[in-house]
PyMOL CGO cylinders between C-alpha atoms (Angstrom):
from pymol import cmd
from pymol.cgo import CYLINDER

trace = [
    CYLINDER, -113.96, 78.45, 15.24, -113.46, 81.84, 16.84, 0.3, 1, 1, 1, 1, 1, 1,
    CYLINDER, -113.46, 81.84, 16.84, -114.27, 83.30, 20.27, 0.3, 1, 1, 1, 1, 1, 1,
    CYLINDER, -114.27, 83.30, 20.27, -118.08, 83.19, 20.18, 0.3, 1, 1, 1, 1, 1, 1,
    CYLINDER, -118.08, 83.19, 20.18, -118.31, 79.55, 19.12, 0.3, 1, 1, 1, 1, 1, 1,
    CYLINDER, -118.31, 79.55, 19.12, -115.70, 78.42, 21.64, 0.3, 1, 1, 1, 1, 1, 1,
    CYLINDER, -115.70, 78.42, 21.64, -117.60, 80.15, 24.43, 0.3, 1, 1, 1, 1, 1, 1,
    CYLINDER, -117.60, 80.15, 24.43, -120.95, 78.68, 23.40, 0.3, 1, 1, 1, 1, 1, 1,
    CYLINDER, -120.95, 78.68, 23.40, -119.59, 75.15, 22.99, 0.3, 1, 1, 1, 1, 1, 1,
    CYLINDER, -119.59, 75.15, 22.99, -117.79, 75.19, 26.33, 0.3, 1, 1, 1, 1, 1, 1,
    CYLINDER, -117.79, 75.19, 26.33, -119.10, 73.62, 29.49, 0.3, 1, 1, 1, 1, 1, 1,
    CYLINDER, -119.10, 73.62, 29.49, -121.25, 76.28, 31.20, 0.3, 1, 1, 1, 1, 1, 1,
    CYLINDER, -121.25, 76.28, 31.20, -118.83, 76.45, 34.14, 0.3, 1, 1, 1, 1, 1, 1,
    CYLINDER, -118.83, 76.45, 34.14, -117.13, 79.90, 34.11, 0.3, 1, 1, 1, 1, 1, 1,
    CYLINDER, -117.13, 79.90, 34.11, -113.67, 78.36, 34.56, 0.3, 1, 1, 1, 1, 1, 1,
    CYLINDER, -113.67, 78.36, 34.56, -114.23, 76.00, 31.64, 0.3, 1, 1, 1, 1, 1, 1,
    CYLINDER, -114.23, 76.00, 31.64, -115.28, 78.95, 29.49, 0.3, 1, 1, 1, 1, 1, 1,
    CYLINDER, -115.28, 78.95, 29.49, -112.19, 80.83, 30.59, 0.3, 1, 1, 1, 1, 1, 1,
    CYLINDER, -112.19, 80.83, 30.59, -110.04, 77.91, 29.46, 0.3, 1, 1, 1, 1, 1, 1,
    CYLINDER, -110.04, 77.91, 29.46, -111.88, 77.53, 26.18, 0.3, 1, 1, 1, 1, 1, 1,
    CYLINDER, -111.88, 77.53, 26.18, -111.45, 81.23, 25.38, 0.3, 1, 1, 1, 1, 1, 1,
    CYLINDER, -111.45, 81.23, 25.38, -107.82, 81.31, 26.54, 0.3, 1, 1, 1, 1, 1, 1,
    CYLINDER, -107.82, 81.31, 26.54, -106.79, 78.38, 24.34, 0.3, 1, 1, 1, 1, 1, 1,
    CYLINDER, -106.79, 78.38, 24.34, -105.42, 80.58, 21.56, 0.3, 1, 1, 1, 1, 1, 1,
    CYLINDER, -105.42, 80.58, 21.56, -103.45, 82.66, 24.06, 0.3, 1, 1, 1, 1, 1, 1,
    CYLINDER, -103.45, 82.66, 24.06, -101.71, 79.66, 25.67, 0.3, 1, 1, 1, 1, 1, 1,
    CYLINDER, -101.71, 79.66, 25.67, -100.32, 77.80, 22.67, 0.3, 1, 1, 1, 1, 1, 1,
    CYLINDER, -100.32, 77.80, 22.67, -97.16, 75.98, 23.69, 0.3, 1, 1, 1, 1, 1, 1,
    CYLINDER, -97.16, 75.98, 23.69, -97.60, 76.82, 27.37, 0.3, 1, 1, 1, 1, 1, 1,
    CYLINDER, -97.60, 76.82, 27.37, -97.52, 74.21, 30.15, 0.3, 1, 1, 1, 1, 1, 1,
    CYLINDER, -97.52, 74.21, 30.15, -101.05, 74.39, 31.55, 0.3, 1, 1, 1, 1, 1, 1,
    CYLINDER, -101.05, 74.39, 31.55, -100.89, 71.41, 33.92, 0.3, 1, 1, 1, 1, 1, 1,
    CYLINDER, -100.89, 71.41, 33.92, -100.61, 73.68, 36.96, 0.3, 1, 1, 1, 1, 1, 1,
    CYLINDER, -100.61, 73.68, 36.96, -103.92, 75.36, 36.18, 0.3, 1, 1, 1, 1, 1, 1,
    CYLINDER, -103.92, 75.36, 36.18, -107.26, 74.44, 37.77, 0.3, 1, 1, 1, 1, 1, 1,
    CYLINDER, -107.26, 74.44, 37.77, -108.55, 71.16, 36.31, 0.3, 1, 1, 1, 1, 1, 1,
    CYLINDER, -108.55, 71.16, 36.31, -111.69, 72.84, 34.95, 0.3, 1, 1, 1, 1, 1, 1,
    CYLINDER, -111.69, 72.84, 34.95, -109.59, 75.44, 33.12, 0.3, 1, 1, 1, 1, 1, 1,
    CYLINDER, -109.59, 75.44, 33.12, -107.49, 72.58, 31.73, 0.3, 1, 1, 1, 1, 1, 1,
    CYLINDER, -107.49, 72.58, 31.73, -110.65, 70.93, 30.41, 0.3, 1, 1, 1, 1, 1, 1,
    CYLINDER, -110.65, 70.93, 30.41, -111.62, 74.15, 28.67, 0.3, 1, 1, 1, 1, 1, 1,
    CYLINDER, -111.62, 74.15, 28.67, -108.20, 74.45, 27.03, 0.3, 1, 1, 1, 1, 1, 1,
    CYLINDER, -108.20, 74.45, 27.03, -108.28, 70.80, 25.96, 0.3, 1, 1, 1, 1, 1, 1,
    CYLINDER, -108.28, 70.80, 25.96, -111.76, 71.21, 24.47, 0.3, 1, 1, 1, 1, 1, 1,
    CYLINDER, -111.76, 71.21, 24.47, -110.62, 74.34, 22.62, 0.3, 1, 1, 1, 1, 1, 1,
    CYLINDER, -110.62, 74.34, 22.62, -107.82, 72.37, 20.98, 0.3, 1, 1, 1, 1, 1, 1,
    CYLINDER, -107.82, 72.37, 20.98, -110.12, 69.47, 20.12, 0.3, 1, 1, 1, 1, 1, 1,
    CYLINDER, -110.12, 69.47, 20.12, -112.62, 71.85, 18.53, 0.3, 1, 1, 1, 1, 1, 1,
    CYLINDER, -112.62, 71.85, 18.53, -109.87, 73.45, 16.46, 0.3, 1, 1, 1, 1, 1, 1,
    CYLINDER, -109.87, 73.45, 16.46, -108.53, 70.08, 15.28, 0.3, 1, 1, 1, 1, 1, 1,
    CYLINDER, -108.53, 70.08, 15.28, -111.99, 68.77, 14.37, 0.3, 1, 1, 1, 1, 1, 1,
    CYLINDER, -111.99, 68.77, 14.37, -112.85, 72.00, 12.57, 0.3, 1, 1, 1, 1, 1, 1,
    CYLINDER, -112.85, 72.00, 12.57, -109.60, 72.21, 10.61, 0.3, 1, 1, 1, 1, 1, 1,
    CYLINDER, -109.60, 72.21, 10.61, -109.98, 68.63, 9.35, 0.3, 1, 1, 1, 1, 1, 1,
    CYLINDER, -109.98, 68.63, 9.35, -113.69, 68.72, 8.47, 0.3, 1, 1, 1, 1, 1, 1,
    CYLINDER, -113.69, 68.72, 8.47, -114.45, 68.50, 4.72, 0.3, 1, 1, 1, 1, 1, 1,
    CYLINDER, -114.45, 68.50, 4.72, -117.14, 71.19, 4.85, 0.3, 1, 1, 1, 1, 1, 1,
    CYLINDER, -117.14, 71.19, 4.85, -114.75, 73.63, 6.51, 0.3, 1, 1, 1, 1, 1, 1,
    CYLINDER, -114.75, 73.63, 6.51, -112.13, 72.77, 3.90, 0.3, 1, 1, 1, 1, 1, 1,
    CYLINDER, -112.13, 72.77, 3.90, -114.73, 73.51, 1.25, 0.3, 1, 1, 1, 1, 1, 1,
    CYLINDER, -114.73, 73.51, 1.25, -115.31, 76.93, 2.82, 0.3, 1, 1, 1, 1, 1, 1,
    CYLINDER, -115.31, 76.93, 2.82, -111.57, 77.61, 2.95, 0.3, 1, 1, 1, 1, 1, 1,
    CYLINDER, -111.57, 77.61, 2.95, -111.26, 76.72, -0.73, 0.3, 1, 1, 1, 1, 1, 1,
    CYLINDER, -111.26, 76.72, -0.73, -113.59, 79.62, -1.55, 0.3, 1, 1, 1, 1, 1, 1,
    CYLINDER, -113.59, 79.62, -1.55, -111.02, 82.12, -0.28, 0.3, 1, 1, 1, 1, 1, 1,
    CYLINDER, -111.02, 82.12, -0.28, -109.32, 83.45, -3.39, 0.3, 1, 1, 1, 1, 1, 1,
    CYLINDER, -109.32, 83.45, -3.39, -105.95, 85.17, -3.89, 0.3, 1, 1, 1, 1, 1, 1,
    CYLINDER, -105.95, 85.17, -3.89, -104.44, 87.21, -2.37, 0.3, 1, 1, 1, 1, 1, 1,
    CYLINDER, -104.44, 87.21, -2.37, -106.20, 85.98, 0.77, 0.3, 1, 1, 1, 1, 1, 1,
    CYLINDER, -106.20, 85.98, 0.77, -105.61, 82.22, 0.45, 0.3, 1, 1, 1, 1, 1, 1,
    CYLINDER, -105.61, 82.22, 0.45, -103.08, 81.96, 3.27, 0.3, 1, 1, 1, 1, 1, 1,
    CYLINDER, -103.08, 81.96, 3.27, -105.61, 83.62, 5.59, 0.3, 1, 1, 1, 1, 1, 1,
    CYLINDER, -105.61, 83.62, 5.59, -108.37, 81.13, 4.75, 0.3, 1, 1, 1, 1, 1, 1,
    CYLINDER, -108.37, 81.13, 4.75, -108.35, 79.39, 8.14, 0.3, 1, 1, 1, 1, 1, 1,
    CYLINDER, -108.35, 79.39, 8.14, -108.56, 82.63, 10.11, 0.3, 1, 1, 1, 1, 1, 1,
    CYLINDER, -108.56, 82.63, 10.11, -111.22, 84.09, 7.83, 0.3, 1, 1, 1, 1, 1, 1,
    CYLINDER, -111.22, 84.09, 7.83, -113.50, 81.05, 7.90, 0.3, 1, 1, 1, 1, 1, 1,
    CYLINDER, -113.50, 81.05, 7.90, -113.25, 80.92, 11.70, 0.3, 1, 1, 1, 1, 1, 1,
    CYLINDER, -113.25, 80.92, 11.70, -114.36, 84.55, 11.94, 0.3, 1, 1, 1, 1, 1, 1,
    CYLINDER, -114.36, 84.55, 11.94, -117.05, 84.22, 9.26, 0.3, 1, 1, 1, 1, 1, 1,
    CYLINDER, -117.05, 84.22, 9.26, -118.54, 81.15, 10.97, 0.3, 1, 1, 1, 1, 1, 1,
    CYLINDER, -118.54, 81.15, 10.97, -118.77, 83.15, 14.21, 0.3, 1, 1, 1, 1, 1, 1,
    CYLINDER, -118.77, 83.15, 14.21, -120.70, 85.77, 12.24, 0.3, 1, 1, 1, 1, 1, 1,
    CYLINDER, -120.70, 85.77, 12.24, -123.20, 83.17, 11.07, 0.3, 1, 1, 1, 1, 1, 1,
    CYLINDER, -123.20, 83.17, 11.07, -123.47, 81.78, 14.60, 0.3, 1, 1, 1, 1, 1, 1,
    CYLINDER, -123.47, 81.78, 14.60, -124.37, 85.25, 15.87, 0.3, 1, 1, 1, 1, 1, 1,
    CYLINDER, -124.37, 85.25, 15.87, -126.85, 85.82, 13.03, 0.3, 1, 1, 1, 1, 1, 1,
    CYLINDER, -126.85, 85.82, 13.03, -128.54, 82.47, 13.70, 0.3, 1, 1, 1, 1, 1, 1,
    CYLINDER, -128.54, 82.47, 13.70, -128.20, 82.53, 17.48, 0.3, 1, 1, 1, 1, 1, 1,
    CYLINDER, -128.20, 82.53, 17.48, -131.89, 81.66, 17.97, 0.3, 1, 1, 1, 1, 1, 1,
    CYLINDER, -131.89, 81.66, 17.97, -131.20, 78.34, 16.22, 0.3, 1, 1, 1, 1, 1, 1,
    CYLINDER, -131.20, 78.34, 16.22, -127.89, 77.39, 17.83, 0.3, 1, 1, 1, 1, 1, 1,
    CYLINDER, -127.89, 77.39, 17.83, -127.43, 79.51, 20.94, 0.3, 1, 1, 1, 1, 1, 1,
    CYLINDER, -127.43, 79.51, 20.94, -128.76, 79.65, 24.48, 0.3, 1, 1, 1, 1, 1, 1,
    CYLINDER, -128.76, 79.65, 24.48, -131.17, 82.47, 25.41, 0.3, 1, 1, 1, 1, 1, 1,
    CYLINDER, -131.17, 82.47, 25.41, -130.54, 85.70, 23.55, 0.3, 1, 1, 1, 1, 1, 1,
    CYLINDER, -130.54, 85.70, 23.55, -127.12, 86.62, 22.21, 0.3, 1, 1, 1, 1, 1, 1,
    CYLINDER, -127.12, 86.62, 22.21, -127.07, 89.73, 24.40, 0.3, 1, 1, 1, 1, 1, 1,
    CYLINDER, -127.07, 89.73, 24.40, -127.83, 87.76, 27.59, 0.3, 1, 1, 1, 1, 1, 1,
    CYLINDER, -127.83, 87.76, 27.59, -125.21, 85.16, 26.81, 0.3, 1, 1, 1, 1, 1, 1,
    CYLINDER, -125.21, 85.16, 26.81, -122.53, 87.72, 25.99, 0.3, 1, 1, 1, 1, 1, 1,
    CYLINDER, -122.53, 87.72, 25.99, -123.18, 89.81, 29.09, 0.3, 1, 1, 1, 1, 1, 1,
    CYLINDER, -123.18, 89.81, 29.09, -122.89, 86.66, 31.21, 0.3, 1, 1, 1, 1, 1, 1,
    CYLINDER, -122.89, 86.66, 31.21, -119.57, 85.84, 29.55, 0.3, 1, 1, 1, 1, 1, 1,
    CYLINDER, -119.57, 85.84, 29.55, -118.24, 89.35, 30.17, 0.3, 1, 1, 1, 1, 1, 1,
    CYLINDER, -118.24, 89.35, 30.17, -119.24, 89.15, 33.83, 0.3, 1, 1, 1, 1, 1, 1,
    CYLINDER, -119.24, 89.15, 33.83, -117.50, 85.78, 34.26, 0.3, 1, 1, 1, 1, 1, 1,
    CYLINDER, -117.50, 85.78, 34.26, -114.32, 86.97, 32.54, 0.3, 1, 1, 1, 1, 1, 1,
    CYLINDER, -114.32, 86.97, 32.54, -114.18, 90.11, 34.65, 0.3, 1, 1, 1, 1, 1, 1,
    CYLINDER, -114.18, 90.11, 34.65, -114.70, 88.07, 37.82, 0.3, 1, 1, 1, 1, 1, 1,
    CYLINDER, -114.70, 88.07, 37.82, -111.80, 85.75, 36.94, 0.3, 1, 1, 1, 1, 1, 1,
    CYLINDER, -111.80, 85.75, 36.94, -109.68, 88.35, 35.16, 0.3, 1, 1, 1, 1, 1, 1,
    CYLINDER, -109.68, 88.35, 35.16, -106.63, 87.61, 37.33, 0.3, 1, 1, 1, 1, 1, 1,
    CYLINDER, -106.63, 87.61, 37.33, -106.58, 84.04, 35.93, 0.3, 1, 1, 1, 1, 1, 1,
    CYLINDER, -106.58, 84.04, 35.93, -106.51, 85.14, 32.29, 0.3, 1, 1, 1, 1, 1, 1,
    CYLINDER, -106.51, 85.14, 32.29, -103.32, 85.12, 30.21, 0.3, 1, 1, 1, 1, 1, 1,
    CYLINDER, -103.32, 85.12, 30.21, -101.70, 88.59, 30.25, 0.3, 1, 1, 1, 1, 1, 1,
    CYLINDER, -101.70, 88.59, 30.25, -102.60, 89.42, 26.65, 0.3, 1, 1, 1, 1, 1, 1,
    CYLINDER, -102.60, 89.42, 26.65, -106.24, 88.51, 27.29, 0.3, 1, 1, 1, 1, 1, 1,
    CYLINDER, -106.24, 88.51, 27.29, -106.25, 90.49, 30.54, 0.3, 1, 1, 1, 1, 1, 1,
    CYLINDER, -106.25, 90.49, 30.54, -105.09, 93.50, 28.54, 0.3, 1, 1, 1, 1, 1, 1,
    CYLINDER, -105.09, 93.50, 28.54, -107.73, 93.00, 25.82, 0.3, 1, 1, 1, 1, 1, 1,
    CYLINDER, -107.73, 93.00, 25.82, -110.69, 92.31, 28.14, 0.3, 1, 1, 1, 1, 1, 1,
    CYLINDER, -110.69, 92.31, 28.14, -111.65, 95.94, 28.92, 0.3, 1, 1, 1, 1, 1, 1,
    CYLINDER, -111.65, 95.94, 28.92, -111.66, 96.74, 25.20, 0.3, 1, 1, 1, 1, 1, 1,
    CYLINDER, -111.66, 96.74, 25.20, -113.67, 93.58, 24.48, 0.3, 1, 1, 1, 1, 1, 1,
    CYLINDER, -113.67, 93.58, 24.48, -116.32, 94.57, 27.02, 0.3, 1, 1, 1, 1, 1, 1,
    CYLINDER, -116.32, 94.57, 27.02, -116.58, 98.29, 26.26, 0.3, 1, 1, 1, 1, 1, 1,
    CYLINDER, -116.58, 98.29, 26.26, -116.56, 97.63, 22.51, 0.3, 1, 1, 1, 1, 1, 1,
    CYLINDER, -116.56, 97.63, 22.51, -118.90, 94.64, 22.89, 0.3, 1, 1, 1, 1, 1, 1,
    CYLINDER, -118.90, 94.64, 22.89, -116.81, 92.61, 20.47, 0.3, 1, 1, 1, 1, 1, 1,
    CYLINDER, -116.81, 92.61, 20.47, -118.85, 89.42, 20.81, 0.3, 1, 1, 1, 1, 1, 1,
    CYLINDER, -118.85, 89.42, 20.81, -122.19, 90.98, 19.90, 0.3, 1, 1, 1, 1, 1, 1,
    CYLINDER, -122.19, 90.98, 19.90, -120.46, 92.81, 17.03, 0.3, 1, 1, 1, 1, 1, 1,
    CYLINDER, -120.46, 92.81, 17.03, -120.07, 89.46, 15.25, 0.3, 1, 1, 1, 1, 1, 1,
    CYLINDER, -120.07, 89.46, 15.25, -123.74, 89.71, 14.25, 0.3, 1, 1, 1, 1, 1, 1,
    CYLINDER, -123.74, 89.71, 14.25, -123.16, 92.60, 11.82, 0.3, 1, 1, 1, 1, 1, 1,
    CYLINDER, -123.16, 92.60, 11.82, -120.98, 92.47, 8.71, 0.3, 1, 1, 1, 1, 1, 1,
    CYLINDER, -120.98, 92.47, 8.71, -119.66, 95.88, 9.76, 0.3, 1, 1, 1, 1, 1, 1,
    CYLINDER, -119.66, 95.88, 9.76, -118.65, 94.30, 13.07, 0.3, 1, 1, 1, 1, 1, 1,
    CYLINDER, -118.65, 94.30, 13.07, -116.76, 91.55, 11.25, 0.3, 1, 1, 1, 1, 1, 1,
    CYLINDER, -116.76, 91.55, 11.25, -114.98, 94.18, 9.17, 0.3, 1, 1, 1, 1, 1, 1,
    CYLINDER, -114.98, 94.18, 9.17, -113.98, 96.01, 12.35, 0.3, 1, 1, 1, 1, 1, 1,
    CYLINDER, -113.98, 96.01, 12.35, -112.68, 92.77, 13.89, 0.3, 1, 1, 1, 1, 1, 1,
    CYLINDER, -112.68, 92.77, 13.89, -110.61, 91.96, 10.80, 0.3, 1, 1, 1, 1, 1, 1,
    CYLINDER, -110.61, 91.96, 10.80, -109.15, 95.48, 10.77, 0.3, 1, 1, 1, 1, 1, 1,
    CYLINDER, -109.15, 95.48, 10.77, -108.25, 95.12, 14.45, 0.3, 1, 1, 1, 1, 1, 1,
    CYLINDER, -108.25, 95.12, 14.45, -106.59, 91.76, 13.77, 0.3, 1, 1, 1, 1, 1, 1,
    CYLINDER, -106.59, 91.76, 13.77, -104.62, 93.32, 10.90, 0.3, 1, 1, 1, 1, 1, 1,
    CYLINDER, -104.62, 93.32, 10.90, -103.40, 96.11, 13.16, 0.3, 1, 1, 1, 1, 1, 1,
    CYLINDER, -103.40, 96.11, 13.16, -102.07, 93.53, 15.63, 0.3, 1, 1, 1, 1, 1, 1,
    CYLINDER, -102.07, 93.53, 15.63, -100.35, 91.37, 13.01, 0.3, 1, 1, 1, 1, 1, 1,
    CYLINDER, -100.35, 91.37, 13.01, -97.46, 92.61, 10.89, 0.3, 1, 1, 1, 1, 1, 1,
    CYLINDER, -97.46, 92.61, 10.89, -97.68, 89.41, 8.85, 0.3, 1, 1, 1, 1, 1, 1,
    CYLINDER, -97.68, 89.41, 8.85, -101.32, 89.79, 7.87, 0.3, 1, 1, 1, 1, 1, 1,
    CYLINDER, -101.32, 89.79, 7.87, -102.05, 93.35, 6.68, 0.3, 1, 1, 1, 1, 1, 1,
    CYLINDER, -102.05, 93.35, 6.68, -104.36, 91.80, 4.07, 0.3, 1, 1, 1, 1, 1, 1,
    CYLINDER, -104.36, 91.80, 4.07, -106.83, 91.04, 6.85, 0.3, 1, 1, 1, 1, 1, 1,
    CYLINDER, -106.83, 91.04, 6.85, -107.90, 94.68, 6.76, 0.3, 1, 1, 1, 1, 1, 1,
    CYLINDER, -107.90, 94.68, 6.76, -109.38, 94.30, 3.26, 0.3, 1, 1, 1, 1, 1, 1,
    CYLINDER, -109.38, 94.30, 3.26, -110.49, 90.67, 3.48, 0.3, 1, 1, 1, 1, 1, 1,
    CYLINDER, -110.49, 90.67, 3.48, -114.15, 91.46, 4.23, 0.3, 1, 1, 1, 1, 1, 1,
    CYLINDER, -114.15, 91.46, 4.23, -114.64, 91.27, 0.44, 0.3, 1, 1, 1, 1, 1, 1,
    CYLINDER, -114.64, 91.27, 0.44, -114.37, 87.47, 0.73, 0.3, 1, 1, 1, 1, 1, 1,
    CYLINDER, -114.37, 87.47, 0.73, -117.45, 87.40, 2.96, 0.3, 1, 1, 1, 1, 1, 1,
    CYLINDER, -117.45, 87.40, 2.96, -119.35, 89.69, 0.59, 0.3, 1, 1, 1, 1, 1, 1,
    CYLINDER, -119.35, 89.69, 0.59, -118.47, 87.55, -2.45, 0.3, 1, 1, 1, 1, 1, 1,
    CYLINDER, -118.47, 87.55, -2.45, -119.36, 84.18, -0.92, 0.3, 1, 1, 1, 1, 1, 1,
    CYLINDER, -119.36, 84.18, -0.92, -121.90, 85.06, 1.76, 0.3, 1, 1, 1, 1, 1, 1,
    CYLINDER, -121.90, 85.06, 1.76, -124.68, 82.63, 0.80, 0.3, 1, 1, 1, 1, 1, 1,
    CYLINDER, -124.68, 82.63, 0.80, -122.38, 79.68, 0.14, 0.3, 1, 1, 1, 1, 1, 1,
    CYLINDER, -122.38, 79.68, 0.14, -120.45, 80.18, 3.39, 0.3, 1, 1, 1, 1, 1, 1,
    CYLINDER, -120.45, 80.18, 3.39, -123.68, 80.55, 5.33, 0.3, 1, 1, 1, 1, 1, 1,
    CYLINDER, -123.68, 80.55, 5.33, -125.00, 77.27, 3.90, 0.3, 1, 1, 1, 1, 1, 1,
    CYLINDER, -125.00, 77.27, 3.90, -121.75, 75.49, 4.75, 0.3, 1, 1, 1, 1, 1, 1,
    CYLINDER, -121.75, 75.49, 4.75, -121.90, 76.82, 8.30, 0.3, 1, 1, 1, 1, 1, 1,
    CYLINDER, -121.90, 76.82, 8.30, -125.40, 75.36, 8.67, 0.3, 1, 1, 1, 1, 1, 1,
    CYLINDER, -125.40, 75.36, 8.67, -124.12, 72.01, 7.41, 0.3, 1, 1, 1, 1, 1, 1,
    CYLINDER, -124.12, 72.01, 7.41, -121.11, 71.99, 9.71, 0.3, 1, 1, 1, 1, 1, 1,
    CYLINDER, -121.11, 71.99, 9.71, -122.19, 73.44, 13.05, 0.3, 1, 1, 1, 1, 1, 1,
    CYLINDER, -122.19, 73.44, 13.05, -124.71, 70.75, 14.10, 0.3, 1, 1, 1, 1, 1, 1,
    CYLINDER, -124.71, 70.75, 14.10, -122.03, 68.09, 13.55, 0.3, 1, 1, 1, 1, 1, 1,
    CYLINDER, -122.03, 68.09, 13.55, -119.58, 70.12, 15.62, 0.3, 1, 1, 1, 1, 1, 1,
    CYLINDER, -119.58, 70.12, 15.62, -122.10, 70.36, 18.47, 0.3, 1, 1, 1, 1, 1, 1,
    CYLINDER, -122.10, 70.36, 18.47, -122.53, 66.58, 18.53, 0.3, 1, 1, 1, 1, 1, 1,
    CYLINDER, -122.53, 66.58, 18.53, -118.76, 66.09, 18.53, 0.3, 1, 1, 1, 1, 1, 1,
    CYLINDER, -118.76, 66.09, 18.53, -118.31, 68.57, 21.39, 0.3, 1, 1, 1, 1, 1, 1,
    CYLINDER, -118.31, 68.57, 21.39, -121.09, 66.99, 23.46, 0.3, 1, 1, 1, 1, 1, 1,
    CYLINDER, -121.09, 66.99, 23.46, -119.27, 63.66, 23.31, 0.3, 1, 1, 1, 1, 1, 1,
    CYLINDER, -119.27, 63.66, 23.31, -115.86, 65.18, 24.01, 0.3, 1, 1, 1, 1, 1, 1,
    CYLINDER, -115.86, 65.18, 24.01, -117.11, 67.11, 27.05, 0.3, 1, 1, 1, 1, 1, 1,
    CYLINDER, -117.11, 67.11, 27.05, -118.46, 63.88, 28.54, 0.3, 1, 1, 1, 1, 1, 1,
    CYLINDER, -118.46, 63.88, 28.54, -115.04, 62.23, 28.09, 0.3, 1, 1, 1, 1, 1, 1,
    CYLINDER, -115.04, 62.23, 28.09, -113.15, 65.20, 29.57, 0.3, 1, 1, 1, 1, 1, 1,
    CYLINDER, -113.15, 65.20, 29.57, -115.47, 65.46, 32.59, 0.3, 1, 1, 1, 1, 1, 1,
    CYLINDER, -115.47, 65.46, 32.59, -115.10, 61.74, 33.28, 0.3, 1, 1, 1, 1, 1, 1,
    CYLINDER, -115.10, 61.74, 33.28, -111.33, 62.13, 33.01, 0.3, 1, 1, 1, 1, 1, 1,
    CYLINDER, -111.33, 62.13, 33.01, -111.34, 65.05, 35.44, 0.3, 1, 1, 1, 1, 1, 1,
    CYLINDER, -111.34, 65.05, 35.44, -108.96, 67.30, 33.52, 0.3, 1, 1, 1, 1, 1, 1,
    CYLINDER, -108.96, 67.30, 33.52, -107.84, 67.83, 29.96, 0.3, 1, 1, 1, 1, 1, 1,
    CYLINDER, -107.84, 67.83, 29.96, -104.23, 66.67, 30.24, 0.3, 1, 1, 1, 1, 1, 1,
]
cmd.load_cgo(trace, "trace")
């Protein structure tokens, strides 16, 4: 899953959300010195990613990604599923998408000093460009993919990969609806375990 799903599925504590969002920016880092709530967020992020990557419905979605985009299938499905989450926020989210996103931005700005450097740098652009709400529009997904391509020398194909969403929109949307409720149940159980443990590591 991508940013929006990780933020929604996190504990509501701002520090847990910070950890859940920062998970991708801290791969390979020793996080044991961080606040225990941030550690829980990072641990949950990794558990969500592992569960998602191994789930048969997600694998089915990835299999829809045709050449020359096959090696980007994991990234694309993560982003596309965030699009469907934003589109169907009334079903899966909390409050309105706009209210949730503005609350996230406020929390991240409040704790900006605790963010990984690359996320600190990106945060002002995320807020002013309202990246999270942009997931709701296909044009917003296209913009996000183009931005990802600009940051990655290895993945210039990302810039044109919106065609995959256009070609398989209905099937991917149906698979998202099949997968996301199961993910929410899994996360609910994992959060209870992490809270009882006190930290993620």
